N, C-alpha and C positions, 0 to 999 in steps of 0.2 A: 722361300718366303713363308712366314708363319702368319698369313693374313688372307682374308677373303679377297677375291678379285672384284673389280668395280664393274658390275654387269649393267648393260643398258639394252633396252629393247630395240630391235632392228627388224621390222617386218614380223615374220614368223619365228625369228631366232632371238636368243639372248647372246650378246657379244661382249667380250672382255679382252683387253690387250695386256701383254707382258712386254716390258722393254728389255731388250737383249743387249749385251755388249757388242761392239763392232767386231766383225769376224773376217779373217782373211779368206781368200779363195781356197777351195778344197776342204771346207768344213761341212759336216753334217749338222742339221738342226732337226732334232727328233722330238716331236710333241706327243703327249698322251693325255687323255682325259677319261676319268671313270667316275660315275655318279650314281647314287641311289635313284632308282626309277628307270635306269637304262635309257636316257635320252640319246637320240642320234646326234652326231656332231661332225664338224669339219674344221680345218685350220687354214689360216692364211698367213703367209710370211710377207710382211710389208717392208719395203726398202726404198726410200726416196719416193718416186711416183710408181714404183713397181708393186705388183700384188700377185703372188703365186699361191694357189689354193690346192689343197689335197682333195681327193675324192672323199665324199662323206662316208661315214661308217654308222652302223646301227641297223635298225630294221630295214629289210629290203626296200620298202617304199621311200625311205629317207636316203638311200644310197644314190650317188650320182657319178657320172664319168669324171675323170681327172681333167681339169682345164689345161690349156697350153702353158708351157713354161714362160718365164720372163727371160730377158737377156742375161741377167745376173744369177738367177736361181732356177735350178732344175727341180721339178716336182717328181719325186720318186713314188713308188707305191705306198711306202710307209712314212716317208719323211721328206726333207728338203736337202739339196746339196748346193752349196754356194759355188757358182762358176767364177765369180769375181768377188772382190772385197765388198763387204756389206758394212755401211756406216750407220750406226744407230738403228739396226733393224728392230721390228716389233713383231711379236707372234700374237695372232688374234684367234681366240677360241670362239667358234660360232655354234651354239647349242640349240637344238630344236626342242623347246620345252615350253609349257604353258606359263610357267613361272620361273623367275631367276633361280639358278642352281644354288642350293644351300648346303648340301652334303656331298662333297665331291673331292677328288684329288686331281689337280692339274699339274703336269710336270713338263718342263722343257729341258732337254739335254743338248749340248753342242760339243763336238770334238772333231779333230781331223779325220778324214775318211780312212786314212791308213796311217799306222804308226809302226815303229820298230817293235819287234817281239820283246816284251818286258822280261826282266829277270824274275825267277821264281820268288814267291814270298819268303821272308826270313823265318816266319813261324806259320804253322799250318793249324787251322782249327780242326776239331774233330768232325767226323762225318754225321750227317743227318739221315735218319731213317725215312725214306720216301716210298710209299706204296708203288708197285710196278704195274704198268699197263703197256701193252704193245699195240701199235697202230696196225700191225699186220693181221689182226683178228677181224678187221673191218672188211666190207665188201671189196671185191677186187678192183672195182672202178675208182675207189677213193683211197684205198689203203696206203698208196705211195704219196698221198698229198696231205695227210692229216697229222703230221708230227706236232704242229703247234697246239691244236685243241687236245691232243693226247697228253702233251706235257702240262698244259693248263689243268687238265683233270688230275694228274698226279700231284701237282702243287696244291690244288684245293683239298685233295684227300689228305695230304700231309698235314694240313691245317685243321683237319677234322671237320671240313665244310662239306655237308652232304649235297649232292647234285646229281642230276640225271645226265649221263654222258650223251645220249641221243639228242637231248635239248641243247646241250653245250655245242655239240657238233653242228647242228642245224644253224645255231646262232653265229657260229664262227665263219660261215660261208659269206664271202664278200662278192656280191653280184657283179660290180663293174669289172673286177679282175678275174672272176671265176676261180678264186683261190680261197683256201682255208687258212693260209698262213699270214694274212695281213696283220701286222702287230696291233694297231689300234682296234681292229675288228675283234681280235681275240680278247682284248680287255673289255670291250663292250659285251661280248658273249659271256664273260665271267661275272659281269657286274650285276647279274641277277642274284648272285650269291656272295660276292666279295668285291672290294675295291682293289685296283691294281695300278701299277705304273710301268712305263717303259723307261729304262735308264740306259746310259752308255758309260763305258769305262775304257781307260787306256792302259791300265795296269791291274795288279791283283788286289789293290787296296779295297775297292768297293766290294769285291767278292768276299774278302776276308771279313769285313765288317758285317755283311749280310749273313754269312755262314755262322759267325760267332754269335749272332743274335738269334740263330735258329731258323733263318729264312733260306731255303733253297732257291736257286736262281734258274729261270728258264732262259737258256743262252742260245742266241742265234749264231750258227757257225757255217762255214763254208771251206772246203778244202779240195785240192786236186786229187786225182787218182793216186792212191797210196799215201796220201798226206796225213792220215790219222790211223796209226796202227791199232788194230783191234776193233775198229768200227764195223758195224754190220753193213755199211755202205762203202763201195769202192772209192767214191768221191761224190761231191755234191756242191751245187751252186748256192744252196740254202737249205738248212735243216735246223731243227730245234731239239735240244736235249736239256735234261735237268742236271745242274751242278749241285751235288749234295755234300761235297767235302774235298779236301786236299790233304794228302798224306804222302810223305816220302817222295816229293816231286812227282806225284801222280794225281790226276784229277779224277775223283770218283763221280761217276755220272750214271743217270738212268737214261738209256738211249731207246726211244720208242720204236726205232726201226728194227730192233731185234725180232726174230721170228717167233719168240715165245716169251711170256712174262718172266720165266726163270732166267732168261738170258738178257733181260733188260739192264741189270746192273753191269757197269763197265768200269774199267780203269784205263786212263789214257795218259801218255807221256805229257808232262806239263808244258814243255816247249812246243810240241806239236799242237796241243790244244790251244795254246796262246796264239799260235800262228793262224789257227782256224777261227778264233773268236776275237781276241783283243787286238790283234794287228789289223783286223779288217772289220770296222764298225763297232765291235764290242758291245752289242746290244743285248739286254736281258730284261725279263719281266720280274716283278715282285708282286706278291699278293698279301692281303691282310685278312685276319679273322673277322667274323661279323661282330658288331657291337650293338647291344641293346635290341637284339632281334632283327636288325637290318643288315645292310652291308657294312663293311668295316672301313677303317682308315689306317694308314701307316702312321706310326707315332714319330715324334721328332728323332732325327738321326737314323731312321730306318729306311728312308727312301733314297 
Protein backbone atom coordinates (compact mmCIF):
# COMPACT_ATOMS: atom_id res chain seq x y z
CA UNK A 1 0.00 0.00 0.00
CA UNK A 2 1.21 3.49 -0.76
CA UNK A 3 -0.96 5.14 1.88
CA UNK A 4 -1.00 5.98 5.57
CA UNK A 5 -2.74 3.62 7.96
CA UNK A 6 -5.93 4.79 9.70
CA UNK A 7 -4.70 5.19 13.28
CA UNK A 8 -7.07 5.46 16.24
CA UNK A 9 -6.36 5.97 19.92
CA UNK A 10 -6.90 2.96 22.21
CA UNK A 11 -5.78 3.61 25.79
CA UNK A 12 -2.01 4.18 25.79
CA UNK A 13 -1.61 2.87 22.22
CA UNK A 14 -2.33 3.90 18.65
CA UNK A 15 -3.99 1.11 16.68
CA UNK A 16 -4.41 0.53 12.94
CA UNK A 17 -5.62 -2.51 11.01
CA UNK A 18 -4.61 -4.01 7.66
CA UNK A 19 -7.04 -6.33 5.89
CA UNK A 20 -5.37 -9.53 4.66
CA UNK A 21 -6.50 -12.05 2.06
CA UNK A 22 -7.94 -15.32 3.29
CA UNK A 23 -5.14 -17.80 3.98
CA UNK A 24 -5.04 -21.61 4.04
CA UNK A 25 -3.61 -23.52 6.97
CA UNK A 26 0.16 -23.81 7.09
CA UNK A 27 0.85 -20.17 6.23
CA UNK A 28 3.08 -17.72 8.07
CA UNK A 29 2.01 -14.13 8.67
CA UNK A 30 5.07 -11.96 9.33
CA UNK A 31 4.46 -8.37 10.50
CA UNK A 32 7.05 -5.65 10.96
CA UNK A 33 6.95 -2.02 11.98
CA UNK A 34 9.70 0.58 12.08
CA UNK A 35 9.20 4.22 13.01
CA UNK A 36 11.12 7.41 13.66
CA UNK A 37 11.30 7.89 17.41
CA UNK A 38 11.54 4.14 18.09
CA UNK A 39 8.16 3.53 19.74
CA UNK A 40 7.52 0.08 21.16
CA UNK A 41 4.80 -1.98 19.49
CA UNK A 42 3.04 -5.31 19.22
CA UNK A 43 0.72 -6.99 16.72
CA UNK A 44 -2.55 -8.85 16.84
CA UNK A 45 -3.87 -11.23 14.18
CA UNK A 46 -7.67 -11.12 14.17
CA UNK A 47 -9.77 -13.90 12.61
CA UNK A 48 -13.47 -14.21 13.31
CA UNK A 49 -13.74 -13.90 17.09
CA UNK A 50 -10.11 -14.99 17.62
CA UNK A 51 -7.26 -12.65 18.56
CA UNK A 52 -3.62 -13.82 18.66
CA UNK A 53 -1.07 -11.29 19.93
CA UNK A 54 2.73 -11.18 19.68
CA UNK A 55 5.00 -10.23 22.55
CA UNK A 56 5.72 -6.50 22.49
CA UNK A 57 9.03 -5.21 21.19
CA UNK A 58 10.92 -2.02 21.96
CA UNK A 59 12.33 -0.68 25.20
CA UNK A 60 12.41 -3.28 28.00
CA UNK A 61 9.64 -1.52 29.93
CA UNK A 62 7.33 -1.93 26.91
CA UNK A 63 8.05 -5.61 26.36
CA UNK A 64 5.59 -8.22 27.56
CA UNK A 65 5.12 -11.96 27.59
CA UNK A 66 3.59 -13.71 24.58
CA UNK A 67 -0.14 -14.37 25.19
CA UNK A 68 -1.68 -17.81 24.60
CA UNK A 69 -2.40 -19.05 21.07
CA UNK A 70 -5.86 -19.26 19.57
CA UNK A 71 -7.24 -22.49 18.16
CA UNK A 72 -6.54 -21.37 14.59
CA UNK A 73 -3.36 -19.31 15.02
CA UNK A 74 -0.07 -20.15 16.74
CA UNK A 75 1.86 -17.15 18.05
CA UNK A 76 5.55 -17.72 17.33
CA UNK A 77 8.41 -15.60 18.66
CA UNK A 78 8.54 -13.37 15.57
CA UNK A 79 5.33 -14.02 13.66
CA UNK A 80 2.10 -16.01 13.40
CA UNK A 81 1.41 -19.46 11.93
CA UNK A 82 -2.08 -20.40 10.69
CA UNK A 83 -3.07 -23.80 12.08
CA UNK A 84 -6.39 -23.64 10.21
CA UNK A 85 -7.75 -21.70 7.25
CA UNK A 86 -8.23 -18.00 8.04
CA UNK A 87 -11.13 -16.21 6.37
CA UNK A 88 -10.66 -12.45 5.93
CA UNK A 89 -8.06 -12.05 8.70
CA UNK A 90 -6.86 -8.62 9.85
CA UNK A 91 -3.47 -7.60 11.14
CA UNK A 92 -3.56 -4.96 13.87
CA UNK A 93 -0.53 -2.80 14.68
CA UNK A 94 -0.56 -1.50 18.28
CA UNK A 95 2.03 1.25 18.79
CA UNK A 96 2.93 2.78 22.18
CA UNK A 97 3.31 6.45 21.29
CA UNK A 98 2.09 9.83 22.50
CA UNK A 99 0.88 10.76 19.01
CA UNK A 100 -0.23 8.83 15.94
CA UNK A 101 2.78 7.55 13.93
CA UNK A 102 3.56 9.74 10.94
CA UNK A 103 6.97 8.55 9.68
CA UNK A 104 6.98 4.77 9.67
CA UNK A 105 7.21 1.63 7.57
CA UNK A 106 4.60 -1.05 8.25
CA UNK A 107 4.90 -4.36 6.38
CA UNK A 108 2.94 -7.62 6.45
CA UNK A 109 4.19 -10.66 4.52
CA UNK A 110 2.47 -14.03 4.19
CA UNK A 111 3.73 -17.29 2.69
CA UNK A 112 3.54 -21.05 3.19
CA UNK A 113 5.74 -22.21 6.06
CA UNK A 114 7.66 -24.52 3.73
CA UNK A 115 8.01 -24.61 -0.05
CA UNK A 116 10.02 -26.65 -2.54
CA UNK A 117 13.60 -25.58 -3.21
CA UNK A 118 13.27 -23.05 -6.06
CA UNK A 119 15.44 -23.18 -9.19
CA UNK A 120 18.43 -20.81 -9.35
CA UNK A 121 17.78 -17.37 -10.85
CA UNK A 122 18.28 -17.14 -14.64
CA UNK A 123 20.48 -14.06 -14.27
CA UNK A 124 22.61 -13.03 -11.33
CA UNK A 125 23.22 -9.47 -10.16
CA UNK A 126 26.72 -8.42 -9.21
CA UNK A 127 27.93 -8.55 -5.66
CA UNK A 128 27.66 -5.70 -3.14
CA UNK A 129 30.59 -4.68 -0.97
CA UNK A 130 29.53 -5.07 2.68
CA UNK A 131 31.87 -4.31 5.61
CA UNK A 132 32.71 -7.41 7.65
CA UNK A 133 32.03 -7.94 11.34
CA UNK A 134 32.30 -11.16 13.36
CA UNK A 135 30.07 -11.97 16.30
CA UNK A 136 32.85 -14.11 17.75
CA UNK A 137 34.74 -11.03 18.95
CA UNK A 138 32.07 -10.45 21.62
CA UNK A 139 32.13 -11.74 25.19
CA UNK A 140 31.97 -15.51 25.49
CA UNK A 141 28.54 -15.52 27.15
CA UNK A 142 26.83 -13.83 24.18
CA UNK A 143 29.02 -14.42 21.11
CA UNK A 144 27.01 -17.44 20.00
CA UNK A 145 23.71 -15.54 20.26
CA UNK A 146 24.25 -12.22 18.46
CA UNK A 147 24.27 -13.09 14.76
CA UNK A 148 21.22 -10.86 14.15
CA UNK A 149 22.53 -7.54 15.55
CA UNK A 150 25.94 -8.29 14.01
CA UNK A 151 24.30 -8.61 10.58
CA UNK A 152 22.21 -5.49 11.19
CA UNK A 153 25.42 -3.62 11.98
CA UNK A 154 26.99 -4.79 8.71
CA UNK A 155 23.88 -3.72 6.77
CA UNK A 156 23.87 -0.27 8.36
CA UNK A 157 27.58 0.14 7.68
CA UNK A 158 27.06 -0.79 4.03
CA UNK A 159 24.54 2.04 3.79
CA UNK A 160 27.02 4.47 5.33
CA UNK A 161 24.90 4.81 8.48
CA UNK A 162 27.05 5.51 11.52
CA UNK A 163 26.02 3.69 14.69
CA UNK A 164 27.48 2.44 17.96
CA UNK A 165 27.50 -1.36 18.02
CA UNK A 166 27.23 -1.59 21.80
CA UNK A 167 24.03 0.46 21.73
CA UNK A 168 22.63 -1.60 18.85
CA UNK A 169 23.44 -4.81 20.73
CA UNK A 170 21.78 -3.63 23.94
CA UNK A 171 18.67 -2.49 22.07
CA UNK A 172 18.38 -5.83 20.23
CA UNK A 173 17.95 -7.83 23.44
CA UNK A 174 14.35 -9.03 23.84
CA UNK A 175 13.54 -9.56 27.52
CA UNK A 176 10.53 -11.90 27.27
CA UNK A 177 12.48 -14.43 25.21
CA UNK A 178 16.00 -13.58 26.47
CA UNK A 179 17.10 -13.53 22.84
CA UNK A 180 19.06 -11.18 20.60
CA UNK A 181 17.59 -12.60 17.39
CA UNK A 182 13.90 -11.60 17.52
CA UNK A 183 13.17 -10.14 14.08
CA UNK A 184 10.99 -7.16 15.04
CA UNK A 185 13.18 -6.32 18.04
CA UNK A 186 16.17 -6.01 15.70
CA UNK A 187 14.20 -3.61 13.51
CA UNK A 188 13.39 -1.59 16.61
CA UNK A 189 17.06 -1.64 17.62
CA UNK A 190 18.08 -0.25 14.23
CA UNK A 191 15.28 2.35 14.12
CA UNK A 192 17.46 4.82 16.03
CA UNK A 193 19.47 5.13 12.82
CA UNK A 194 17.33 3.78 9.94
CA UNK A 195 13.97 2.31 9.01
CA UNK A 196 13.73 -1.35 8.06
CA UNK A 197 11.35 -4.12 7.11
CA UNK A 198 11.00 -7.86 7.58
CA UNK A 199 10.04 -9.57 4.32
CA UNK A 200 9.49 -13.15 3.20
CA UNK A 201 10.23 -14.80 -0.14
CA UNK A 202 9.53 -18.17 -1.78
CA UNK A 203 12.00 -17.88 -4.69
CA UNK A 204 14.98 -15.79 -5.82
CA UNK A 205 12.96 -12.96 -7.41
CA UNK A 206 12.86 -10.70 -4.34
CA UNK A 207 16.55 -11.24 -3.65
CA UNK A 208 17.40 -10.42 -7.26
CA UNK A 209 15.43 -7.17 -7.13
CA UNK A 210 16.96 -6.10 -3.82
CA UNK A 211 20.52 -6.92 -4.85
CA UNK A 212 20.13 -5.23 -8.23
CA UNK A 213 18.97 -2.09 -6.38
CA UNK A 214 22.07 -2.20 -4.16
CA UNK A 215 20.36 -3.59 -1.03
CA UNK A 216 22.03 -6.54 0.74
CA UNK A 217 19.62 -8.85 2.56
CA UNK A 218 19.87 -10.05 6.16
CA UNK A 219 18.62 -13.62 5.67
CA UNK A 220 17.34 -15.96 8.40
CA UNK A 221 18.55 -19.52 7.71
CA UNK A 222 18.51 -22.95 9.34
CA UNK A 223 20.07 -26.23 8.26
CA UNK A 224 20.92 -29.68 9.64
CA UNK A 225 24.46 -30.83 10.37
CA UNK A 226 26.44 -30.76 7.14
CA UNK A 227 23.62 -29.01 5.29
CA UNK A 228 25.59 -25.93 4.18
CA UNK A 229 29.08 -26.65 2.93
CA UNK A 230 31.61 -24.00 3.94
CA UNK A 231 29.57 -22.63 6.82
CA UNK A 232 31.43 -21.87 10.06
CA UNK A 233 28.54 -23.64 11.83
CA UNK A 234 28.07 -27.43 11.58
CA UNK A 235 24.29 -26.92 11.67
CA UNK A 236 21.80 -24.50 13.19
CA UNK A 237 18.12 -24.15 14.03
CA UNK A 238 18.36 -20.41 13.38
CA UNK A 239 21.11 -18.08 12.16
CA UNK A 240 21.36 -14.82 10.21
CA UNK A 241 23.76 -13.94 7.41
CA UNK A 242 24.15 -11.13 4.88
CA UNK A 243 23.35 -12.03 1.27
CA UNK A 244 25.45 -9.65 -0.86
CA UNK A 245 25.37 -11.27 -4.30
CA UNK A 246 24.76 -14.31 -6.50
CA UNK A 247 27.38 -15.44 -9.01
CA UNK A 248 27.74 -18.69 -10.97
CA UNK A 249 25.10 -20.47 -8.86
CA UNK A 250 26.88 -19.46 -5.67
CA UNK A 251 25.46 -17.23 -2.94
CA UNK A 252 27.97 -14.63 -1.77
CA UNK A 253 27.42 -14.01 1.91
CA UNK A 254 28.88 -12.38 4.98
CA UNK A 255 28.60 -14.92 7.78
CA UNK A 256 29.10 -13.38 11.24
CA UNK A 257 29.80 -16.79 12.81
CA UNK A 258 33.28 -16.79 11.23
CA UNK A 259 36.04 -16.62 13.85
CA UNK A 260 37.68 -13.54 12.30
CA UNK A 261 36.54 -10.64 10.14
CA UNK A 262 38.79 -11.78 7.29
CA UNK A 263 36.86 -15.07 7.12
CA UNK A 264 33.38 -13.53 7.26
CA UNK A 265 32.97 -13.45 3.42
CA UNK A 266 31.66 -16.84 2.25
CA UNK A 267 30.44 -18.51 -0.91
CA UNK A 268 27.65 -21.09 -0.61
CA UNK A 269 26.09 -23.53 -3.07
CA UNK A 270 22.86 -21.90 -4.21
CA UNK A 271 20.66 -25.00 -3.79
CA UNK A 272 21.98 -25.70 -0.30
CA UNK A 273 21.44 -22.07 0.64
CA UNK A 274 17.93 -22.10 -0.84
CA UNK A 275 17.11 -25.15 1.27
CA UNK A 276 18.37 -23.35 4.37
CA UNK A 277 16.57 -20.08 3.59
CA UNK A 278 13.82 -20.02 0.95
CA UNK A 279 12.41 -23.50 1.49
CA UNK A 280 11.86 -22.75 5.19
CA UNK A 281 10.32 -19.34 6.02
CA UNK A 282 12.44 -17.30 3.56
CA UNK A 283 12.67 -14.34 5.94
CA UNK A 284 14.99 -11.39 5.37
CA UNK A 285 15.50 -7.80 6.59
CA UNK A 286 16.00 -4.70 4.45
CA UNK A 287 17.14 -1.27 5.67
CA UNK A 288 17.07 2.25 4.23
CA UNK A 289 19.45 5.21 4.39
CA UNK A 290 18.49 8.22 6.50
CA UNK A 291 16.46 10.99 4.91
CA UNK A 292 16.59 14.66 5.95
CA UNK A 293 18.73 13.96 8.97
CA UNK A 294 16.35 11.39 10.48
CA UNK A 295 15.55 7.77 9.86
CA UNK A 296 14.94 6.70 6.28
CA UNK A 297 12.20 4.98 4.36
CA UNK A 298 12.30 2.42 1.60
CA UNK A 299 11.19 3.79 -1.73
CA UNK A 300 8.51 2.26 -3.94
CA UNK A 301 9.49 -1.14 -5.26
CA UNK A 302 12.33 -1.54 -2.75
CA UNK A 303 10.46 -3.23 0.08
